[in-house]
C-alpha positions in Angstrom: 0.0 0.0 0.0 1.6 3.3 -1.1 1.2 6.7 0.7 -1.7 7.8 -1.5 -3.6 4.6 -0.9 -2.9 4.9 2.8 -4.4 8.4 3.0 -7.5 7.2 1.1 -8.0 4.2 3.5 -7.3 6.1 6.7 -8.9 9.1 8.3 -6.8 12.1 9.3 -7.3 11.0 12.9 -6.1 7.5 12.2 -3.1 8.8 10.3 -2.2 11.1 13.2 -2.5 8.2 15.6 -0.4 6.0 13.3 2.3 8.6 13.1 2.4 9.6 16.8 1.2 6.5 18.6 3.0 4.1 20.8 6.0 2.5 19.1 6.6 5.4 16.7 10.0 7.2 16.4 8.6 10.6 17.2 11.2 13.4 17.7 11.5 15.1 21.1 9.0 17.9 21.6 11.6 20.0 23.5 14.4 19.8 20.8 13.4 22.7 18.7 13.6 25.0 21.7 16.8 23.5 23.2 18.8 23.4 19.9 18.0 27.1 19.3 19.3 28.0 22.8 15.9 28.9 24.1 15.8 26.5 27.0 15.2 27.9 30.5 17.8 26.5 32.8 18.1 27.5 36.4 20.8 30.0 35.8 18.6 31.7 33.1 16.2 32.7 35.9 16.7 36.1 37.5 14.2 37.5 40.1 13.7 41.1 41.1 16.2 42.4 43.7 18.0 39.1 43.9 21.3 38.9 45.7 24.1 36.4 44.9 25.8 33.7 47.0 29.3 32.1 46.9 30.5 29.2 49.0 33.7 29.1 51.0 35.0 25.6 50.9 37.7 23.8 52.9 41.0 23.2 51.2 41.9 20.7 54.0 40.7 17.1 53.6 40.3 16.6 57.3 40.7 19.0 60.2 39.3 20.6 63.3 37.8 24.1 62.8 39.5 26.3 65.3 38.1 29.6 63.9 36.3 31.2 61.0 37.1 35.0 60.7 34.4 36.7 58.6 35.0 40.3 59.7 37.1 41.4 56.8 34.7 39.8 54.3 31.6 41.5 55.9 33.2 44.9 55.3 33.9 44.4 51.6 32.0 46.2 48.9 28.5 44.9 48.2 28.5 42.2 50.9 25.1 41.7 52.5 25.8 38.8 54.8 28.4 36.1 55.6 26.8 32.8 57.0 28.5 30.2 59.1 27.2 27.0 60.6 26.1 28.9 63.7 23.6 30.9 61.7 21.9 27.7 60.4 21.8 25.7 63.6 18.0 25.8 63.8 17.6 23.7 60.6 17.7 19.9 60.5 20.7 18.3 58.8 20.7 16.4 55.5 19.9 12.8 56.3 20.0 9.3 54.9 16.5 7.7 55.1 17.4 4.3 53.8 16.1 1.4 56.0 18.9 -0.9 55.2 20.2 -3.0 58.1 23.7 -4.3 58.9 24.1 -8.1 59.5 23.6 -7.5 63.2 20.3 -5.9 62.6 21.4 -2.3 63.4 20.7 0.5 61.1 23.0 2.7 59.0 25.4 4.7 61.3 25.4 8.2 60.1 25.3 11.8 61.4 22.9 14.3 59.8 25.0 16.7 57.7 24.8 20.4 58.6 24.7 22.8 55.7 27.9 24.4 56.8 30.6 22.5 58.8 30.8 23.5 62.5 33.2 21.2 64.2 35.4 19.5 61.5 35.9 19.6 57.8 36.0 16.1 56.3 36.9 16.5 52.7 38.3 19.1 50.3 35.3 21.1 49.2 33.4 20.8 52.5 31.5 24.1 52.8 32.2 26.2 55.8 30.8 29.6 55.0 28.4 31.3 52.5 28.9 34.9 51.3 26.0 36.8 50.0 26.5 40.1 48.0 25.0 42.3 45.4 26.9 40.7 42.6 28.6 37.4 42.0 32.0 39.1 41.6 31.6 40.8 45.0 30.6 37.5 46.6 33.6 35.7 45.2 36.0 38.5 46.3 34.6 38.5 49.8 34.8 34.7 50.0 38.5 34.9 49.4 38.7 37.2 52.5 37.2 34.6 54.8 40.0 33.3 57.0 39.8 29.7 58.1 41.8 28.4 61.0 41.8 24.6 60.6 44.0 22.2 62.5 44.9 19.4 60.1 44.2 15.8 60.9 45.3 12.7 59.1 43.1 11.8 56.2 42.1 8.6 54.5 40.6 8.3 51.0 40.4 4.6 50.3 37.4 2.6 51.8 39.6 -0.5 52.3 42.1 1.6 54.2 39.5 3.6 56.1 37.9 0.4 57.5 41.2 -0.9 59.0 41.8 -0.5 62.8 43.8 2.6 63.5 42.7 4.5 60.5 41.8 8.2 61.0 38.2 8.4 62.2 35.8 10.8 60.6 33.3 10.5 63.4 34.3 9.6 67.0 31.2 7.3 67.5 31.5 5.4 64.3 34.2 2.7 64.8 36.4 1.9 61.9 34.4 4.4 59.8 32.0 1.6 58.9 28.5 3.0 58.3 26.9 -0.3 57.2 28.1 -3.9 57.4 25.7 -5.4 54.8 25.2 -9.1 54.2 22.9 -11.0 51.8 22.6 -14.7 51.4 23.8 -17.7 53.5 27.6 -17.5 53.9 27.8 -21.1 55.1 25.9 -22.6 52.1 27.8 -20.3 49.6 31.1 -21.2 51.2 30.3 -24.9 50.9 29.2 -24.6 47.3 32.4 -22.8 46.4 34.5 -25.3 48.2 32.8 -28.2 46.3 32.9 -26.4 42.9 35.1 -28.0 40.2 36.5 -24.6 39.4 36.4 -21.2 41.1 37.2 -17.9 39.4 38.4 -15.3 41.9 38.8 -11.7 40.7 39.6 -8.5 42.6 37.7 -5.8 40.9 37.7 -2.1 41.5 35.0 0.2 40.1 36.9 3.5 40.2 35.3 6.7 41.4 33.6 8.8 38.7 32.9 12.5 38.2 29.3 13.0 37.2 30.2 16.1 35.1 26.7 17.2 34.0 26.5 19.8 31.3 24.7 22.2 33.6 26.5 22.9 37.0 24.2 23.0 40.0 22.3 26.2 40.4 19.4 27.4 42.6 17.5 30.5 43.8 16.1 30.6 47.3 13.1 32.8 47.8 11.3 33.3 51.2 7.9 35.1 51.5 7.9 36.5 55.0 4.3 37.6 54.8 3.1 34.0 54.2 6.0 32.2 55.8 6.5 30.4 52.5 9.6 29.0 50.9 10.3 28.6 47.2 13.3 26.9 45.7 14.1 27.3 42.1 16.5 24.5 41.3 17.6 21.8 38.9 16.3 18.4 40.2 15.1 15.0 39.2 11.6 15.5 40.7 10.2 18.5 42.4 7.9 16.6 44.7 10.6 14.4 46.2 12.9 17.4 46.5 10.1 19.3 48.3 9.5 16.5 50.8 13.2 16.3 51.7 13.6 20.0 51.9 10.5 20.6 54.1 12.1 18.3 56.8 15.3 20.3 56.7 13.5 23.6 57.0 11.1 22.2 59.6 8.2 23.6 57.5 4.7 22.3 56.7 4.4 20.8 53.2 2.1 23.6 52.0 4.8 26.2 52.9 7.4 24.8 50.6 7.4 24.9 46.8 10.1 23.6 44.4 10.3 24.7 40.7 12.4 23.1 38.0 12.8 24.1 34.4 15.1 22.5 31.9 17.9 20.4 33.4 21.3 20.0 31.8 21.9 16.5 32.9 21.9 14.9 36.3 22.4 11.1 36.2 21.5 10.9 39.9 23.6 13.7 41.1 20.8 16.4 41.4 18.2 14.1 43.0 18.4 15.5 46.6 19.0 18.7 48.5 22.5 20.1 49.0 23.9 22.4 51.6 23.8 25.3 49.2 20.0 25.2 49.1 19.8 25.7 52.9 22.2 28.7 52.7 20.4 30.6 50.1 16.9 30.0 51.5 18.1 31.2 54.9 19.8 34.1 53.3 16.6 35.1 51.5 14.7 34.9 54.8 17.3 37.0 56.6 17.6 39.6 53.8 14.1 39.7 52.6 15.1 39.2 48.9 15.8 36.2 46.7 19.3 34.8 46.7 20.9 33.1 43.7 23.8 30.6 43.6 25.4 29.0 40.6 28.4 26.8 40.9 31.4 26.9 38.6 33.1 23.8 37.3 35.9 23.9 39.9 33.3 23.9 42.6 31.4 21.1 41.0 34.5 18.9 40.9 34.8 19.0 44.7 31.2 19.3 45.8 28.9 17.4 43.4 28.0 13.9 44.5 30.3 11.4 42.7 29.7 7.8 41.5 30.9 4.3 41.9 34.1 3.7 44.0 33.7 0.0 45.0 36.6 -2.3 45.9 35.3 -5.8 45.6 36.4 -9.4 45.3 34.2 -11.6 43.0 34.1 -15.4 43.3 32.1 -17.7 41.0 32.0 -21.4 41.3 31.4 -23.8 38.4 30.9 -27.5 38.0 32.8 -29.6 35.5 30.3 -28.8 32.8 30.6 -25.0 33.3 27.3 -24.5 35.2 27.4 -21.8 37.9 27.1 -23.2 41.5 27.5 -20.0 43.6 28.5 -16.4 43.4 30.1 -14.5 46.2 30.9 -10.7 46.2 32.7 -9.2 49.1 34.4 -5.8 49.7 33.9 -2.1 50.3 31.8 0.7 49.1 33.2 4.3 49.6 30.5 6.6 50.9 32.8 9.7 51.0 32.7 12.0 54.0 28.9 12.0 54.6 26.1 9.6 54.0 24.1 10.6 50.9 20.5 9.6 50.8 21.1 6.9 48.2 24.8 6.2 48.9 24.6 2.9 50.9 22.1 1.4 48.6 24.4 1.2 45.6 27.1 -1.3 46.6 24.6 -3.4 48.6 21.0 -3.8 47.5 21.5 -2.7 44.0 24.6 -4.8 43.2 22.9 -7.8 44.9 19.9 -7.5 42.5 21.9 -7.1 39.4 24.9 -9.4 39.6 22.7 -12.5 38.7 22.2 -11.2 35.2 20.7 -13.8 32.8 22.3 -16.8 34.6 20.8 -19.6 36.7 22.6 -19.1 40.0 21.7 -21.4 42.8 23.4 -19.4 45.6 24.5 -15.9 46.1 26.3 -14.0 48.9 27.0 -10.3 49.0 29.0 -8.8 51.9 29.7 -5.1 51.7 31.1 -2.7 54.2 30.0 0.9 53.4 32.8 3.1 54.7 33.4 6.8 55.3 36.5 8.5 53.9 37.9 12.0 53.5 36.5 12.4 50.0 33.6 14.0 48.2 30.2 12.2 48.9 29.3 9.3 46.7 25.7 8.8 45.6 23.7 7.5 42.6 25.3 7.7 39.2 23.8 6.3 36.0 23.1 2.7 36.7 23.8 3.0 40.5 25.0 -0.6 41.2 23.6 -2.2 38.0 26.7 -1.8 35.7 28.9 -2.7 38.7 26.9 -6.0 39.1 27.0 -6.7 35.3 30.8 -6.1 35.2 31.4 -8.4 38.1 29.7 -11.5 36.5 30.7 -10.8 33.0 34.4 -10.4 33.6 34.2 -13.7 35.5 32.4 -15.4 32.7 35.2 -14.6 30.3 37.9 -15.6 32.7 36.1 -18.9 33.5 35.7 -19.6 29.7 39.5 -19.5 29.3 40.2 -21.5 32.5 37.6 -24.1 31.8 38.5 -24.4 28.1 34.9 -23.7 27.1 33.9 -21.2 24.3 32.8 -18.0 26.1 29.5 -17.8 24.1 28.8 -21.5 24.9 29.5 -20.9 28.6 26.9 -18.2 28.7 24.4 -20.3 26.8 24.8 -23.2 29.3 23.8 -20.9 32.1 20.9 -18.9 30.6 17.6 -19.0 32.3 15.1 -20.2 29.7 11.8 -18.6 28.7 9.9 -21.7 29.9 11.4 -21.3 33.3 9.7 -17.9 33.8 8.7 -16.5 36.2 12.1 -17.2 37.7 13.0 -16.6 41.4 16.6 -15.5 41.8 18.8 -15.9 45.0 18.9 -12.1 45.0 15.2 -12.0 46.2 13.9 -10.9 42.7 11.6 -12.7 40.3 12.0 -12.3 36.6 8.6 -12.3 35.1 9.5 -12.7 31.4 12.3 -12.6 29.0 14.0 -14.6 26.1 17.6 -14.6 27.0 18.8 -17.3 24.6 16.9 -15.7 21.7 18.3 -12.3 22.5 21.8 -13.6 22.7 21.5 -15.3 19.4 20.2 -12.2 17.7 23.0 -10.1 19.2 25.7 -12.4 17.9 24.1 -12.5 14.5 23.7 -8.8 14.0 27.2 -8.2 15.3 28.5 -10.8 12.7 30.6 -12.6 15.3 31.3 -15.3 12.8 33.2 -12.7 10.7 35.3 -11.5 13.6 38.4 -13.5 12.8 38.6 -12.0 9.4 38.4 -8.5 10.8 41.0 -9.5 13.4 43.4 -10.6 10.7 42.8 -7.3 8.8 43.6 -5.3 11.9 46.8 -7.3 12.5 47.9 -6.5 9.0 47.4 -2.8 9.9 49.6 -3.4 12.9 46.7 -3.4 15.4 45.3 -5.7 18.0 41.6 -6.4 17.7 39.4 -7.7 20.5 35.7 -8.7 20.8 33.7 -8.3 24.0 30.3 -9.6 24.8 28.2 -8.8 27.8 24.8 -9.7 29.1 22.8 -7.9 31.7 19.5 -7.9 33.4 18.6 -4.8 35.3 16.3 -4.5 38.3 14.6 -1.1 37.9 14.3 1.1 41.0 11.6 0.6 43.7 8.3 1.8 42.4 6.3 4.5 44.2 2.9 5.8 43.6 2.7 8.3 40.7 0.4 11.0 39.6 -1.3 11.0 36.1 -3.4 14.2 35.9 -5.1 15.1 32.6 -6.4 18.7 32.0 -8.4 19.9 29.1 -7.4 23.6 28.7 -9.4 26.6 27.5 -7.0 27.1 24.5 -7.9 23.6 23.2 -4.8 21.9 24.4 -4.4 19.1 26.9 -1.9 19.0 29.8 -0.5 15.8 31.3 0.5 16.4 35.0 2.9 13.8 36.5 5.6 13.7 39.2 8.5 12.2 37.2 10.8 14.8 35.7 12.4 15.1 32.2 16.0 16.1 32.4 17.0 14.7 28.9 14.9 11.6 28.5 12.2 13.0 26.3 9.1 12.5 28.5 7.1 15.1 26.8 7.0 13.1 23.6 6.7 9.6 25.1 3.9 10.5 27.5 2.1 12.4 24.7 2.3 9.3 22.6 0.6 7.3 25.3 -2.2 9.8 25.7 -2.6 10.2 22.0 -2.9 6.4 21.6 -5.3 6.1 24.5 -7.6 9.1 23.8 -7.0 10.1 20.2 -5.9 13.6 21.2 -3.7 15.2 18.5 0.0 14.9 19.5 0.7 18.6 19.0 -2.1 19.6 21.4 -0.6 17.8 24.3 1.6 19.5 26.9 3.5 18.2 29.9 3.7 19.7 33.4 6.2 18.2 35.7 8.3 20.9 37.3 6.0 22.5 39.9 5.5 20.8 43.2 2.4 22.9 43.9 0.7 21.2 41.0 1.3 17.7 42.2 -0.4 15.5 44.7 2.5 13.0 44.6 5.5 12.1 42.5 8.5 9.9 42.7 10.7 11.8 40.3 12.8 10.3 37.6 15.5 7.8 38.6 16.2 4.1 38.4 14.8 3.6 34.9 11.2 3.7 36.1 9.5 6.7 34.5 7.8 4.9 31.6 6.3 2.3 33.9 5.2 4.9 36.6 4.0 7.9 34.6 3.1 5.7 31.7 0.8 3.6 33.9 -0.6 6.7 35.5 -1.4 8.3 32.2 -2.9 5.1 30.9 -5.1 4.6 34.0 -6.1 8.3 34.0 -7.1 8.0 30.3 -9.4 5.1 31.2 -11.1 7.4 33.8 -11.5 10.1 31.2 -13.2 7.6 28.9 -15.4 6.4 31.6 -16.5 10.0 32.6 -16.7 10.9 28.9 -19.2 8.1 28.1 -21.6 9.4 30.8 -21.3 13.0 29.5 -21.5 12.0 25.8 -24.6 9.9 26.6 -26.4 13.0 27.6 -25.2 15.1 24.7 -26.0 12.3 22.2 -29.3 11.5 23.9 -28.4 7.8 24.5 -27.8 5.4 27.3 -24.2 5.4 28.7 -24.1 1.7 28.1 -24.6 2.3 24.4 -21.7 4.7 24.1 -18.5 3.4 22.5 -15.1 5.1 22.4 -12.4 4.7 19.7 -9.7 7.0 18.1 -10.8 10.0 20.0 -14.6 9.8 19.4 -17.6 8.9 21.5 -20.2 7.1 19.3 -23.6 5.6 19.9 -23.1 1.9 19.0 -24.4 0.9 15.6 -24.9 4.5 14.5 -23.0 7.4 13.0 -24.1 9.6 15.8 -20.9 10.8 17.5 -18.9 13.5 19.1 -15.1 13.9 19.4 -13.4 14.1 22.7 -12.0 17.6 22.0 -15.3 18.8 20.8 -16.9 17.4 24.0 -14.4 19.2 26.1 -15.1 22.4 24.4 -18.9 22.0 24.9 -18.3 21.5 28.6 -16.1 24.6 28.9 -18.7 26.7 27.0 -21.4 25.8 29.5 -23.8 24.7 26.7 -24.2 21.2 28.2 -26.8 20.9 30.9 -25.9 17.7 32.8 -28.2 15.8 35.2 -27.4 15.7 38.8 -24.6 13.2 39.7 -23.1 13.2 36.2 -19.4 14.2 35.8 -19.0 17.8 35.0 -15.5 17.7 33.5 -13.1 15.4 31.6 -10.3 16.6 33.8 -8.8 13.8 36.0 -6.4 13.9 38.9 -5.3 10.3 39.3 -2.7 8.5 41.4 -1.6 5.0 40.6 -1.4 2.1 43.0 2.0 0.4 43.5 3.5 -0.5 40.2 5.8 -3.6 40.1 9.4 -3.2 39.0 10.6 -4.6 35.7 13.7 -6.4 34.4 15.0 -4.9 31.2 17.8 -7.0 29.7 20.1 -7.0 26.7 23.3 -8.3 25.1 26.0 -6.0 23.8 28.8 -7.0 21.4 31.7 -4.6 20.9 35.0 -4.7 19.0 38.1 -2.6 19.8 41.4 -1.9 18.1 44.6 -1.3 20.0 47.9 0.1 18.8 50.4 -2.1 20.6 53.2 0.5 20.4 51.2 3.1 22.1 48.3 1.4 23.9 45.9 3.7 22.0 42.4 2.0 22.1 39.5 2.7 19.8 36.0 1.2 20.0 35.4 0.5 16.3 32.2 -1.6 16.2 29.2 -1.7 18.5 25.9 -3.6 18.5 23.4 -3.7 21.3 20.2 -5.8 21.3 17.9 -5.1 24.2 14.5 -6.2 25.6 12.7 -3.2 27.0 9.3 -4.6 26.6 6.9 -2.4 24.7 9.0 0.4 23.2 7.1 3.7 23.5 9.5 5.5 21.2 12.4 3.7 19.5 14.1 7.0 18.7 14.2 8.0 22.3 15.3 4.5 23.4 18.1 4.5 20.9 19.4 7.8 22.3 19.2 6.7 25.9 21.0 3.4 25.1 23.7 5.2 23.2 24.2 7.8 25.9 24.6 5.1 28.5 27.0 3.1 26.4 29.3 6.2 26.0 29.3 6.6 29.8 30.2 2.9 30.2 33.0 3.4 27.7 34.2 6.4 29.6 34.5 4.4 32.7 36.2 1.4 31.1 38.8 3.5 29.1 39.2 7.0 30.3 37.6 8.3 33.5 38.8 8.1 37.1 38.8 10.5 40.1 42.2 10.4 41.8 43.1 11.6 45.3 46.7 11.9 46.5 47.8 10.3 49.8 47.1 13.5 51.7 43.5 13.7 50.6 43.9 16.4 47.9 41.9 16.0 44.7 44.4 15.4 41.8 41.7 15.3 39.0 40.1 18.7 39.8 39.4 19.9 36.2 38.8 18.6 32.7 42.6 19.2 32.1 43.1 16.1 34.5 39.9 14.2 34.2 39.4 12.5 30.8 35.7 12.6 29.6 34.8 10.7 26.5 34.4 12.9 23.4 32.7 12.4 20.1 35.7 10.8 18.5 35.9 8.2 21.3 32.4 6.8 20.4 31.8 4.6 17.5 28.6 4.3 15.5 26.4 2.4 17.9 23.7 0.1 16.4 20.7 -0.4 18.7 18.0 -3.1 18.1 15.0 -4.0 20.2 13.7 -7.5 20.8 10.8 -6.8 23.1 9.1 -9.3 25.4 6.4 -7.1 26.9 5.8 -7.5 30.6 2.4 -8.0 32.1 3.2 -6.0 35.3 2.0 -2.7 33.8 -0.6 -1.8 31.3 1.9 -0.7 28.6 4.0 -3.8 28.8 7.2 -1.5 29.1 10.5 -2.0 30.9 13.0 0.6 31.8 15.7 1.7 29.5 17.4 4.8 30.9 20.5 3.2 32.4 20.7 0.0 30.5 23.3 1.3 28.1 25.8 1.7 30.9 25.0 -1.9 32.2 25.9 -3.4 28.8 28.6 -0.9 27.8 30.9 -1.1 30.7 31.5 -4.9 30.8 31.3 -5.3 27.0 34.1 -2.7 26.4 36.2 -4.1 29.3 35.9 -7.6 28.0 36.8 -6.5 24.4 40.1 -4.9 25.6 41.2 -7.9 27.6 40.3 -10.1 24.6 42.6 -8.0 22.4 45.4 -8.3 24.9 44.9 -12.0 25.6 47.6 -12.9 23.1 50.1 -11.4 25.6 48.7 -13.6 28.4 47.0 -10.5 30.0 43.9 -11.6 31.9 42.8 -8.5 33.7 43.5 -4.7 34.0 42.0 -2.3 36.4 39.9 0.5 35.0 40.3 3.0 33.5 42.2 1.0 30.9 44.1 4.0 29.6 46.5 3.9 26.7 49.4 4.2 29.1 48.2 1.4 31.3 47.6 -0.9 28.3 51.1 0.0 26.9 52.7 -0.8 30.2 50.9 -4.1 30.5 52.0 -5.1 27.0 55.6 -4.1 27.6 55.6 -6.0 31.0 54.2 -9.1 29.3 56.8 -8.9 26.6 59.6 -8.6 29.1 58.3 -11.6 31.1 58.0 -13.8 28.0 61.0 -16.3 27.8 63.3 -15.7 24.8 62.7 -18.1 21.9 
């Protein structure tokens, strides 16, 4: 059927639904605005009479505060106030609310974090004062005049070292700096299984610390209305409702006295999900001065104060029987929390790694034992994947090593251990239950599209060009974040548009298009008439924010269920307008129709009639199509995939390039393949960055060595290959759309796939493992060392 025939056969409404419905590659609604530089980020906002804040941060990694001299700063031009911790003592500290228990049943040991340090500084970048002035330049100048008297103390930056007896203590009442001693599984049974295994792979594995490095530095404006005792925070975030709930507890304010507003967000990846000390400073400053106070960090401040990611020091053990079947997995080690306990920090190397290390493999027994430890470093919290890529890396590196040591083809070893579709639902030893998936089919498709059979020919061609070529494969199954209730409001506006109101938040994912596609498919509303409202906490009744790859399931379900309520109410209203019984009203493609007749009215026309007041409805009938709906609990999902990557390495320099990349994923029902492709590609590049380039480094004294982009290597466009993404969906039945999360999956597949490819390329030198980042210098050194150790012919 050609286009002309299609237009004849389909109505304009049908065509619109076909073009903009679920599963269509619709471009992001926000892109025309953003690519023209017309986005409205937090630093673009300026309020009347606003003042400007700048933070004074510690240059000592650990020390006792003996004095803070602010007198000179207070007398400088334009300075309105200089705040110290004493000024903020009436506010609550920033807390960790996680209910995770240590193996002895005790909770997480942590001290609420004051907005400004009062007794000690615990890392380079720890804020100790806040200067507020008429201009940013004046605030910066005055900040340099604040004199700090800090008595240095010994510092420790490694979690493993910090947990040793005799290490410097960050908190007097937290022995050995251990905040949480987490244990999952039966250590006796796992120990026995490993002891009785025919072969055990043991691998020390470090996930190095990463800088989040979002495009937009953190920025906020605090605004206090003294007349109404009301606080407003304009800030980048991952969800205004969640941010408001945390903020009101810090401010000791009722919920109706706190409002959070978020516009466009230039990246977050977990880092902007919770309040920071700067928020408290500027809100207090606004209350004290009676005018708004604005703060925007620079990149140097971001490097020392933004929450960072990863930093796990683990040992992985995987036991196999003689045929190569997994008998047990044990993961033990340390998670570095940094100097304070972030709200999500302890979850990542404990619960999240536990739920994601199983991957696609039948694993009878699992033990995870992690000590979460304080150190004199910047705080660690969620970063894209947040325990998922780390779990995938752990098992996938071990699968490759086991294949070599057992003498079994690495693809065959994985096939032998796959959970089969007929075994679904499958209960894992991590306490999760996979509801659906076709892991063997997904694996076969990935190897086929990557042309694995042709790899040897490509390897020979690379060798002729003087390069090493390696192929890496990685499987993953992610456990999406815990689901909360979510709002799905639908409003029919006076201007003929429709607004979706929901509590997730788009900071690059493309929610406006994806959610509009759901609404368009459900209600037949024209795509270009649909708006999205997410960034005003006053407009929400609940909202979990965006994080953990759950937005499609949460907001998608909320919008779908709200649409059903619109249809239900619409049938009752349309029955009166069309002079029929509600039981005779049908709804399809945006139209209410009396069954068996051509008597009908469109949903947008019906909404207009209601707004005009021309419809007189009987008592008890709905008076509007508007809906405010909140979902019940939505189950989590298990997105999964297989990534196949090839790298080329120059042996003489160690220079490594990713030259071929294929990813095949199961995200259930794909709402928008274009958005999914972008999300996967972005995650892959972040995984590539960790494998090859990135790493935060502290020296022995606790000073940050990688404090700028001159020292911290971010992946650039030339580091990324063309990335081919395919979908092989197995829709879940746990939500009405059948969707699974996709936002972090690229990192879960990309990190282990690239790491495995590099080691595969180096295997001809007998190199079995390298710690990340596998930089060119590290690879060159490993090659040279292997050459030197090789006996002369």
